[in-house]
N, C-alpha and C positions, 0 to 999 in steps of 0.2 A: 259252430257246428250245433251247440245246443239250442240256440235260437231259431236253427233252420235257415239262416242265412245262406251256408254252404253246405255242399252234399258230402264234403269229405276233405280229411288232412293227409297228404300222402308225400314221400320223398318221391323224387323222378324216378327212380327204379321201381318202384311200386307200382307206379300210373303205366309205366311202360309194359310192365308184367301184365297189369289188368286189362290194357288194351289188346295185348296179343292174345290173351284167354278170350276176349270177346270176339276180336275179328280173327283170330288165327295167327300161328308163328309166321306166316308168309307177309304179314302186313309190314310195310317197309316206312322207315322213319327217314325222311331226307332233311339232314341238319345243315346242309350247306345251300339251301334253296335260293336261287337268285345271285349265287356268289360267283362272279367271274374273274375273282382274282388268279385262277389257274390258268388264264390265257399267257402264251407265250409272247415276248415283242419279237418280230421278225428284225432280221438282220439288213434284209434288202430294203433299201431306201424308199423304192416304188411300193413295195408291199406294206410300209409303214403308213402310207397314205390310207389303204385299205382299212388296216390296223384301227387307225385313228377315228375314221368315219363309222367303222363298228362300234368302236366304244362310246362314240358320242350318239350314234342312232341305233341301239340293239334292237334286234327283231325280237317281236313278241314272242313268247314261248307259249306252244299250245300243247295240251295234253288229250291222249285218247283214252287212257286208263283212268279209274276212278282218282281223283285227286283231291285234296284238302289245301284250299289256297291260304296264304298267310299274307296279310295286309298289314303293314306298318304304320303307326301314328307315333313318330319319334320326334322329339324336340318341341321347339315352340310351335303351336299351331295357328297358322297364318291363311290369309285368303290367297287364292291364285295358284299358279302351278310351278313346280319346282322345276329351276333352271340348272341343268346339270353343267357343271365347271369341266373344261379339260383336265383339272389338278385334283377332281374328287367331287364327290355327290353336292348336291345342295343341302343346306343346314336347315332342318325344320321340318313340320308336318304340314304340306300345302293342301286346301281343302280340295281344290279342282283335280289334284293328280290322285289323290286318295278316294274321292269322289268316281273317279272314271276306273281306278282299280275296282272298287267295291262294286261297281255297275257291271264291269266286264265278269268278275267272278261270279255275280249272280246270273249273268246270261249264258256262261260256259256250262255244257251238259255233263262235263267230264267233273266239273267241281262239284263235291256232293256235300260239302261244308265249308265254312270261312273261319279262321282264327284270325282275330285283329289283336295285334301285340302292341299295347300302349305303354310308352315311356315319354310322359309329357307332363310339363309342369302346368299346361293351359295354354291361353293366348287369346286369340280372337273369339268372340261370342259368335259372330256370324259365321266364321269359317268352321267353329264347333258344332253350331246347328246345321250346316251343311253336310257335313261328316254323320251326325246323327241320323239326318234324313235318309242319306245313302245306307246307312246300316238298317234301317226301317224296310227299305227295298229288298235288301238282302234277307233279311228274315223272314219277309213274306215268302220266299221261295225256297230257302234252304237254312238248316241251321246255322247260327252264328253264334261263336265263343269267342271271349275276350281273356286274353292274358295280360295282366298288369305287370309291368316291369319295376323297375327302381320308384318311379313317382307316376302317379296319375292324379294330379290335382286340377281342380277347377275345370277348364275345358276338357282336360286329360280324364277326368272323372265323368264329366257330363257325356262324352261320346260312347261310354260304355252303357248307359242307361238303357237302350234298345235291346241289349244283346240277349241270348237265351241262357248262358251262363258265363260266370265270370272267375278266373281263377287269379287271386291275389297271392303275391309271394312276399 
């Protein structure tokens, strides 16, 4: 803080209070963004096929109201796309999937800013460069903030370099 590398040090509740003061008490904090665990499994065997297809091929969510997109870089950074397994999500941060998410966030008019959550020990230098390049494209259009998780080492740190603001815990 003294060196000017960060703007402030706050507890979460103080940060939330500051945002409410700045943007009004009606600001909504979505804590379960993207969480699909609330879906109930159908009992009808034929409905189960629809349920499984929906789980394996989720419909993209679009928003009309002003929104802040959150894009995750979690796990080892790798080239290519994530392949979702019927037994859970893929493991790692895949450059193509993250690049597409960042490009979509940059193009969506409802998205007013992007938060990229980084919790990665690093990985592929090429994949990290692809993610950093996508970050630059987002930043050219709208504010981009990085929130570092438990670790942001090597490539995990590198992909934060073109961000407007970095929050490190």
